[in-house]
N, C-alpha and C positions, 0 to 999 in steps of 0.2 A: 783356549776353547771358551766360547761364550754359552752358558746355559740359560735358557728362559723358564722360568716357572709360572705357570698359570695359577692364579688364585681362584679358589671355588667361587662360583657366582652366588653370592647371598645378597638378597635385597637387603639395602641399607635403609632402615627406617630412620627418618628424622623427625623430630618433634617440631612441627611447624604450629606457629600461633594460630589460633582460631580467631576470626574477626567475629565479634558478636555485636549484632545490630540491636540497638535499643531506641526508644523514641527520642532519647537525648542526643545520640550521635548520628541519627538517621539523616538529617541535613547535611553534616559533614561527609558522610559516605557517599550521599547523592552528588555533592560537589566534586568529591574525588573521581568518582565514576565520569561525571560530565567532562572534567578535565582531561581524563585519561581518553575518552572518546574523541575529543578534539585533537589531542595529540596523535592518536593513531591515524586520524584523517589526514593531518599534515604530514605524517610519516609516509602514508600511502601516496600523497600527491608528490612527495619528493622522489618516491620509487618510480611512479609514473613519469615524472619529468626526466629520468635518467634514460627513458626510452628502451628500457630492457638491455642496455649496453652495460649497465652497472656502473656507469660514469657519471659523476656529478661535479659541479663547479666547486671551487673551494668554499664559497660562501653556503652553498647547499650542504656540503659536507659539515661545515662547522655547525650549522643549524641541526643537522642530524644528530651530532654529538650532543647538542644542547638538549634536543628532544629525549634523548636516551638518560641524560642525568635527570631532567624533570620527571620522566617516568620512574625511575628508581626513587626520587623524592616522594612521589605520590605513594609508591609502595610503602616506604617507611612511614609515611603519615597514616596509612591505612592500618598498618601493624601495630602503631601505637595506639589506636582505638580499640584494640583486643582487650 
């Protein structure tokens, strides 16, 4: 017999770093946000290119993976500015 036990729902609070903007790092943050916007647009273009079918060429799929990595790298850069 298999018994499943449901854990009580308690919100898990995670200590997420806070990004602090100063005059010293303002330019870096603006550059990161600009790059993120460009990547977001390219991501949208790839999605539109799939024609809603969800199918992409291998090259487009490879680029999508690269974009996701680059977005993760931008996030890491932003968190280091905290």
